Phi, psi and omega in degrees: 000139175300146178297141179290149184275034174256195183296335178290315181297305182288333178294318177294321178298316179297315181295326178300319176290318183299314184281345166085106165050246188295331178297328185261001185305319179290344186276315190218111169278133185302122183280187175296163184298321181295318178292319179298319177298316181296319177300315182298312181292324178294318179298317179298316181294319181292321177298315178300320182294318179297315182294325181294335182253018180236132182271335180229165178298315182296322177295321178297317180297317178299320179292322176298316180300317181296327181276327188263316187275073184244166185308322180296322177288327181293346173295336182254325188226131181301145183305318182290330176290317178300310181295321179295320180296315180295318181292325181287314185271338189308307183301321180291317179299318181296319178297317181293320179298326180294341179262353190288154176258257186262120180298331180293328177298320178299312185287339182258294188290324184272304183274341179070026184266338180239171179298152187295138183279348183088358181273115179234128182217116176259131182278142170268148185270143171268358187266130171262089189297315184299314180295321180296316182286330175299329183272354183285156180295150177252109186288158172283157177292122188263349181209166181301151181275358180237165176088192185262129173258160181230145182219125171280140170243111180247130183212153172051058179288320174046053178289131182254104180295344180260013176301131184237112177300132179088355177283176183291121180267356179223072195267353181082010177246168180300334179221133184242195181067040177221159173271092180275144178295325178246117182214108182258007182290146176249013182291149178257000182282130185246153181292128180286162181295332184255355179135175181212148183292345182255014189220164175282176191283132170292156182306326182293337178288319176299316179300315180296319181298313182291323176297318179296313181294323182292345180283351181240116180296138179225163178286319176197177184232136170257125179237106186263036161079192185064075177271318183290161178284179186269026180273058192292340180270357184239336193285176182225167177303317182295320179294317180299312180300317181296319184287325174296314181296319181297318180289321177298318178297321179295319176297315180297321179290324182284333185233062178295131180085357179255133179291137174239131179245102184268158170225137184289140175261167182296335179277359173277355183259165173215127351301155186306133177083001184251119176227113183273119181290142180283165171281132188299340181287349182264000186308136005265019181278140179281178172300146183305324182288346183247008181299322179299318182292315180301315180291326177296318180290320177299317179298318183284325190261338193299331180302334181258318190269339177295315178294334186254342181237341179075191184295328180298326179292318178293324180297312181288328174298315181293323184285313187220006177082013179235162180193169171224146181207160181262122172285328176205171183305332183251001184235115181257128172269127176243106183258112182263150177265094185283359173294335178294342178253359188298131184302320183257027168281106186298335178296321178290325185283330184262326181244086185302137180206121181295332182217077181304133181057017178054032182295321183293320176298315178298317181300314181296317178297321180293319179293321176295321177298315180299316181295318181294336181253018176055039176259142170272155185235134162255119180265129183219152178190175182273294183287130183283146174284159170082210188281142181245097171292150012260004180292131188299337183218043188248147166214141182276336183260132180307131187307314182297317179293318180301319180293316180294321177300314180296318180298325181288316185279344187306309182295335181276338168287317182297319185268002175084007175298313176277114184263339178205147177226114188232136184220177178223228168083315189282339188073356178262165174259109183207168177221142177224133181271139166275105185282160168293147179303153182298322181259127180293133180227127175283145173221146179210088189259126172249103190285000177257359183272127184230154174274185183297333181282352184092349178277153180291142170249126180215157177230149177097189185296153176070020182293333175297318177298321182296330181297334181282339190280133176085353182291127178051043173075029180298318176222159181247350186248125176297139179228139179241146174219140179213159179155197178220133177234151173086154175071155172057031178076021179301151181294143176293164187282313185184188186224140172250126178264125180248111185274151180281169187272158168281322179295143175281357180287124345249133173068031176239149166284145178297138184214154172222155185236143174239121175272138169256136182220159179277115183294343181283327182229000173070014178277139176291129183254337181188171167212156173239153183226130180250153182211165172246130171281102188294325177298315178296319181299318178292328179290321184264347180075024178202157177269137174232112179279134181230156171287124176279309177187165164245142194296305186298316183290319185295323185247012176052051179257146178272334178200180182249031178292156178305320180297324179294326178291322176296319177297320177297318178301319178296320178292323178297328180288341185248336188253108184296317181294318179295321179294321177298322176297316180297316180298320179300315178290320179302316185275350176095022175054037177268099185289343183280342184259079183293330180294318181292328181285342179289142179209110182278189185296321179294314177302317181297318180297318179297318182291320178293316180293328176300315180293317187281330188219004194295344178292339181237115187298319182293321177294325176298316180296325174296321183295318185273350183297000000 
């Protein structure tokens, strides 16, 4: 039944966003668009009503708790979790609401839940990308230019310093294996000494992971964030900052002399998932509410990115959480802050912005700079673009932002400037192709051609991307691209690799991935993935790292080109044994979770379509229709 449009309905919708994605999945299945629009507008109206009758922030939070944390909601969410979530997020939401304009704009233009308001605003950049990158340091070549290179990808460690061996592992809260002051669970399952599938990682698991990775020399490391645990209704700014710093220090100690390229995860923020974009007139200073976060990331990351990216990298990191740096003279790392596109980033939902922190403008300028200087790019971030399996209708990235992001990177995927795109966040092992558009569109873009207003005039596909090029000195060199994409079996644009988590939360074995790449052209040629059988580890009282699989051998692939991934998706739709293998890897080889390993015909179609078209949400919806 659709949720009722009273405080229970909009309250559950609000809590689903507050608790974040997978944590809220049992609470709220995404309804139809009309119901979702009504929920969104109802929540906005109720929030305004509560604030209008509250004289202080604390009174408003108390009133929110009274309206939302009621017995009907407690059927889904424990009372202390509900109250904790409102208390944690309340002050930030209230501050953002005080800055908000039209609530319908939030529900339409940002979330895409209601009909479009007609309000379109493209930001101009204050960043002169070309000049900034010209002034950045040029690193020496750190490894041979021939042969095979190796790169560890570590993501979603989620180490829980409060993990308690022997505590309740099935506690009825979003995160277990802790000594909670309030615990009404009657479960007899206890947290194992080495970890549990329903909990975040004990500290000894992080230590074991880094020791294992440090035993294999690599050229560099990609770390796509999410160090703090999932106690989003309990944590504090100080705890988040400490846990990010602690994991960064552990990485630096395990890999002395090895470059690490980090990207912030949604759990690096407080409240979790909320990153308030700055006003462009303040560059390079962040929004006042995010200065603590910006300085925390600079403190944790600067040891790696200052030598390879210079002051411009620290400036953009401080301003918006993104940066670029050179791993070697010919390989540029572009680390994007995907929290700016996160669906449940309340700053995006309350303060609509087509390009938060002007990241998209910067991204386009940076990619053009790389192409003009014959640099290859590895694109990395935490939150993955496109469709998020296994939820039947979920995506973590706001649809409008996802579309603009795809339009910007498309020509650089097509011409091979972007050689790899790696993300984390989902805790699953998956791959998603950016497909060619369904309708073939010719394009012939001259990014130096401008109209009388100084704005670019372009025709054909990717014109939104073209609008970003050249604005306020983003690039100085004209670049042309032409061709045809989409329709008639046209080749897909590119591939996003989504690596699985180290944390076993929820129902996964801990895993890490190593990419193999061609040092001559920086293209990924294969990968291997290692894992711990957590059930075995608890039985034996020790961790044993094993090879889970290597990509080419496991799926009988000749290469990792986008076309090969589409072919693999086609084989998965027809070969039952091959699909069972894929589901096992996707779910983390947890043999104890038979329900998670089950996948019916609808599930199978979604998983196949995710691989073949998942980089573009609309193409995915066409695929599953």
